[in-house]
N, C-alpha and C positions, 0 to 999 in steps of 0.2 A: 858486910855480907850482902851479896847481890842476888843470891838465889836461895830460896827456902823450899825444901821438899821433904815431906814426911815419909814417903815411900817411893820405891822405884817406879818409873813409868813403863807401860807396855803399849804396844800398838793399839790394843783394845781400848786404851784410855785416851788415845790421841783423837783430835778432831780432824777427820779425814776429808780432804778435798779430792774428789775423784773426777777424772776426765776420761771418757771412753776413747779407745783407739778406733779409728775408722777403717783400719786395714787388718786382715788376718795376720797370723804369726809370720808367714813367709815373706810378707811385704813390709814389715815394720823396720824403720831405721833404728840404729843403735841408740840414738838419743831421743826417741819418741817417748813422750810423757805418759806414764801409766797412773801413778797416784802420788800424793804427798800427804803427810800427817804432821800437824804442828801441835806441840804441847800447849796447854792453856797456861802453864806456869811460865812466868816471864822473868827476865833478868834486866838489870838497869844498864843499858849500853853507855859507853863513854871511855875516854882514854885511861881512866884509873880503875876500870872494872877488871878484876882478876878473872872472872868467868869469861868475859869477852876475849881477853888475851889468850886464855886456854883454848877457847873455841876456835879462834883464828889459827892457833898453832896446830890443833888437831886436824882441822880441815885441810890445811896445807900439807900436813904429813900424809893424809889419805891420798891426796892427788899425787904427791911425789912417789909414794909407794906403788901406785897402780901401774906404772910402766914396767915393773919387775915382778909383780905377784898378782894373781887374780883375786886374792883375798888378804885382808890384813885388819888388825884392830889395834887401837892405842888407848892409853889413859894418859892424860896430860894434866899436871898441876904445877904451875910455876911457883917458885919460892914466894912465900907470903900469902898464898891462897888459903882460904878457909876450907873446911870439909865439904861445904856445899858448892865450892867453886871448881872442883875437879870436873873434867869432861871426859866421857868415854865415847869412843866412836869406832865404826867399822865401815868397810865397803866390801861388796861382793860383785865381781864382774861375771858375766855369762862365760861359761867354760870354754867356748869356742872363739873368744875374742883374742886378738893379738895384744901385746903389751901397749902398743901405741893407741889402739882403739879403746882398751880398758882405761887408760889415762884420760883420753878425750871424753869418755863417757862420765867418769868420776868428776872431772873438772866441770862438765856441763851440769851434773847433778848438784855439785856444791854451789855453783852460780845460781841455779834455780832455787836452792834452799834459802839462800840469802834474800832472794826476792819474795819467796813464798811464805817464809816463816821468820820475818825479822823480829828479833827480841825473844824468840822462843827458847826455853831452857832445854827442850828436846824436840827432835824432828826426825822424820824419815822421808826419803824420796826415792821412788823407783822409776827408772827409765827402762826402756826395752833391754838395754845391755848391762845395766848395773843398778845396785841398791847402795845408797849412802844413808847412814843413820848415826845420830849422836844423842847423848843424854847426859844429865848431870847425876844420874845414878847408874850403877853398873847393870848392864843387861847382857853382856857378853857371856856366852856359855849357857844361857838360860833359854829354854824352849819358849816359843811363841807361835801358837797355831790360830790366833785370832784372824778372821778374814779381813784383809786390808783392801782388796779389790776383787770383784768377780764380774764377769760379763760374758754374754753368749752372742754368737753371731746369728745370722738368719737361719731359719729352719731349712733342712735339706729336703728337696722334693722327693716324693715317694719313688721307690725303685732304685736300682743300682746298688753298689756295694760300698758306698762311701762310709756310711755309718758303721758297717761291720769292720772296715779297715781302721776307722778311728778308734773303735773299741779295742781292736787288736793292738794298736799302738799304745793305748793307755795301759793295757794289760802288761805289755812289754816294759813300759816305764815303771809300773808298780813293782815288777819283779827284780829290777836292777838294784844294785847296791852302791852305785857311784853317787858322788855328790852332784855331778852334772850328767844327765842322761838324755840321749836323743833316740827316738824311735821313728822308723820310716817304713811305710807300706805303700808302694806305688807313689802317687803324688801326695799322699797324706804324711804329714810330719808332726811329731810331738816332742816337747822338751819339758824336762823337770830339773829342778836344781834346789839345793839347800845352801844356806850360809855356812861358811867353813868353820864356825865356832861350835856347831852341833857335833855330837858323837855320831858314829855310824848308825846306831840304833835309833837315836833321836831323829836323824835325817830320814831314815826309812819310815818311821811313824808319821812324820810330818808330810812326806810326799804321798803316802798312802791315804791320809786324810784329805789332802788337796785333790787327789784323783777321784776319791769317792764323792766328794762334793761336786766336782766337775761333772761326773756322770749323772748325779742326781739333778743338777740344775741345767745342764746343757746337753742332755742326751741326744736330742734330735737336731742340734745346731751344727752348722757348717764349720764353725770354729768356736773355741771357748777358752777362757783364761780363769785360773783360780790362784790368786796370790794370798798366801797366809803370811804371818809375821816374819817367818824365817825360811820359807820355801815356797815354791810355786809349781804348778803343772799347767801346760798349755797344749792345746790340740788344734 
């Protein structure tokens, strides 16, 4: 047995490594790094490790699927694997990406995961255009509103209607029911998205919380991001 785990992991239990974006939403590249989280639980790598074989298989499956679907999830357990060797994984691409850009983003995230979280039994990595996450315990279909990354841009100078436009965009995003939402007011743009394993009600609740947190923390900022475990809002 290469992995031992008493309970499922969540992003709130992951040790997060955060790097701030230097650009606002409109200027970010698809593969710009946002955050990574690595489980403190480890597996023993090697050619005879069932967990490593399962992990390699699931990461390959995520990349291969990304060219045809913006979201997918898998469970992989090769013959001979023990209960703790199964691997669960998902990816979620931003809703406006093409299939080729989605695959490119997921492939970049998988490569970064290997370098950022070697030997970790669970990990999550968010790029500007996609999220990739895996674990040795099932997390698919479970809500996760833990804050994974939050940041605010510089304060907006007094005067003008930029803040009013931004608040209007957030109101529009909060009222929408889609898994991927875009709001535009003049030059102001906002985006919100959930992972595809949430129900419609769970998605709405997650986005509403992300937007409320964004309003509380970045009310006077030129731009702001709020990434929760399974959704985000950006203005």
